[in-house]
C-alpha positions as CSV (number, residue, x, y, z in Angstrom):
1,M,77.9,60.2,93.8
2,W,78.3,58.1,97.5
3,K,82.0,57.1,97.9
4,E,82.4,54.1,100.3
5,G,85.1,54.6,103.3
6,V,85.4,58.5,102.6
7,T,87.5,59.4,105.7
8,G,89.5,62.4,106.5
9,M,89.1,65.9,108.7
10,V,86.7,68.2,107.1
11,A,87.6,72.0,107.1
12,I,84.8,74.5,107.7
13,F,85.4,77.9,107.0
14,V,83.2,80.4,108.6
15,T,82.3,83.8,106.7
16,G,79.4,85.0,108.8
17,G,76.2,85.6,106.9
18,T,72.7,85.3,108.6
19,F,73.8,82.0,110.4
20,D,76.0,83.6,113.0
21,K,74.2,87.0,113.3
22,T,73.0,87.8,116.6
23,Y,70.2,90.6,117.9
24,D,71.8,93.2,119.9
25,E,69.7,94.8,122.1
26,I,71.2,98.0,122.5
27,A,71.5,98.9,118.6
28,G,68.4,97.4,117.8
29,R,69.8,95.6,114.7
30,L,71.4,92.1,113.9
31,A,75.4,92.0,114.3
32,F,77.8,89.5,114.5
33,A,79.8,88.3,117.8
34,E,81.3,85.2,117.9
35,S,81.0,82.4,115.6
36,H,77.8,79.7,116.6
37,L,80.0,76.6,114.7
38,H,81.3,75.2,118.0
39,E,78.0,75.2,119.5
40,M,76.5,74.0,116.7
41,L,78.6,71.1,116.4
42,R,78.2,70.0,119.9
43,L,74.3,70.3,119.9
44,G,74.2,68.6,116.5
45,R,76.3,65.5,118.4
46,S,78.7,65.7,115.3
47,Q,81.2,63.0,114.9
48,V,83.3,64.7,112.1
49,E,86.5,65.6,112.6
50,V,86.8,69.2,111.6
51,S,88.8,72.5,111.7
52,V,87.1,75.1,111.8
53,R,88.6,78.5,111.1
54,T,86.9,82.1,111.1
55,L,87.9,83.7,107.8
56,M,85.6,86.9,108.3
57,M,82.1,87.9,109.8
58,V,80.0,89.6,106.7
59,D,77.1,89.8,105.7
60,S,77.1,88.3,102.2
61,L,75.6,91.7,100.9
62,E,78.5,93.3,102.3
63,M,81.3,90.5,101.0
64,T,83.8,92.2,98.3
65,E,85.8,90.5,95.8
66,V,88.6,90.9,97.9
67,D,86.5,88.6,100.4
68,R,85.9,86.4,97.6
69,A,89.3,85.8,96.8
70,L,90.3,85.1,100.3
71,I,87.7,82.2,100.7
72,V,89.1,81.1,97.7
73,T,92.7,81.5,98.5
74,A,91.8,79.6,102.0
75,C,90.3,76.6,100.0
76,G,92.8,76.2,97.5
77,Q,95.8,76.0,100.2
78,A,93.4,74.0,102.9
79,S,95.4,70.2,103.3
80,E,91.6,69.2,103.7
81,Q,90.2,67.6,100.6
82,R,86.7,68.2,102.0
83,I,85.7,71.9,103.1
84,V,81.9,73.3,104.2
85,V,82.1,77.4,103.6
86,T,79.5,79.1,106.1
87,H,78.1,81.9,104.1
88,G,75.1,84.1,104.1
89,T,72.3,83.2,101.2
90,D,72.4,86.7,99.3
91,T,75.9,86.0,97.4
92,M,76.3,82.5,98.2
93,V,76.4,81.6,94.2
94,E,78.6,84.1,93.3
95,T,81.4,82.7,95.7
96,A,80.4,79.1,94.5
97,A,81.0,80.5,91.5
98,A,84.7,82.3,92.2
99,L,85.7,78.8,94.2
100,A,84.5,76.9,90.7
101,A,86.9,79.0,89.0
102,G,89.8,79.3,91.5
103,V,89.7,75.9,93.3
104,A,89.9,72.3,91.7
105,G,90.1,68.8,93.3
106,K,88.4,69.4,96.2
107,T,84.7,68.7,97.5
108,I,83.8,72.0,98.6
109,V,80.1,72.8,100.2
110,L,78.5,76.5,100.9
111,T,75.6,76.4,103.4
112,G,73.5,78.9,105.0
113,A,70.8,80.0,107.3
114,M,67.7,82.1,106.2
115,V,67.0,82.6,110.0
116,P,70.1,83.3,112.4
117,Y,70.8,80.4,114.4
118,A,70.8,82.7,117.7
119,F,66.8,82.6,117.1
120,G,66.6,79.0,117.6
121,S,64.2,78.7,114.6
122,S,66.8,78.7,112.6
123,D,67.6,76.2,109.4
124,G,71.0,76.5,110.1
125,L,71.4,73.6,112.5
126,F,70.2,71.1,109.9
127,N,71.8,73.0,106.9
128,L,75.4,72.5,109.0
129,G,74.7,68.6,109.3
130,S,73.6,68.4,105.8
131,A,76.4,70.0,104.3
132,L,78.9,68.2,106.5
133,S,77.2,65.2,105.4
134,F,77.2,65.9,101.7
135,A,81.2,67.2,101.8
136,Q,82.0,63.3,102.7
137,V,80.1,62.1,100.0
138,L,80.1,64.0,96.9
139,E,82.4,64.1,94.1
140,P,85.2,67.1,93.9
141,G,83.3,70.2,92.9
142,V,81.5,72.8,94.4
143,Y,78.2,72.9,95.7
144,V,75.6,75.2,97.6
145,A,73.8,72.9,100.6
146,M,70.6,74.1,101.9
147,N,67.6,72.6,103.2
148,G,68.5,68.9,102.9
149,R,69.5,69.5,99.2
150,A,72.7,69.8,97.8
151,F,72.7,71.5,94.0
152,P,76.1,72.1,91.6
153,W,77.0,75.8,92.3
154,D,75.9,76.3,88.4
155,Q,72.3,74.8,88.6
156,V,71.1,76.7,92.0
157,R,69.6,80.0,92.7
158,K,67.9,81.6,95.8
159,N,64.1,82.3,95.0
160,R,63.8,85.4,96.9
161,S,60.1,85.2,97.1
162,T,59.7,81.9,98.8
163,G,62.9,81.5,100.6
164,I,64.3,78.9,99.7
165,F,66.8,77.2,97.0
166,E,65.7,76.0,94.1
167,P,67.6,74.3,90.5
168,I,68.0,76.2,87.6
169,P,68.7,74.0,84.5
170,P,72.3,73.6,83.6
171,A,73.7,75.8,81.3
172,H,73.9,74.5,77.7
173,S,77.3,75.5,75.5
174,G,75.9,76.4,71.7
175,S,77.3,73.8,69.5
């Protein structure tokens, strides 16, 4: 639900993922250097007041429960009520579940990219802009924002054969 007149800083927590990968020409593989977030915000001409903090630079397939606990703690302790987390797409929903269990009363939007930003044809810039917009207008809760769509964390999955995030029906408790 859209909220008129929402103001305040949005925290952006960087965790790595394809979003921030670059090509290491020496090793011949994808690797991490520095986050592209500041450049992306500049290129996107963002006027959103943000604070950017790098928590880690890891591939989400290598993310541990300790890493997820760090993300939960950072979001829970943040003074900002609206948060964007950049994250690898492979385990984004698992981290979203940890956030939903560990942080209440804040709007947290996880986003990522299927193609590294450094490659030029990435969906990362669009996904970042969408996530910032969703973070400002959605009710408190945990969401996944990809390709212009926002999903409640427990109603989305990554379709590995199509390379998109898609809705799944909400879980219903038995009566």
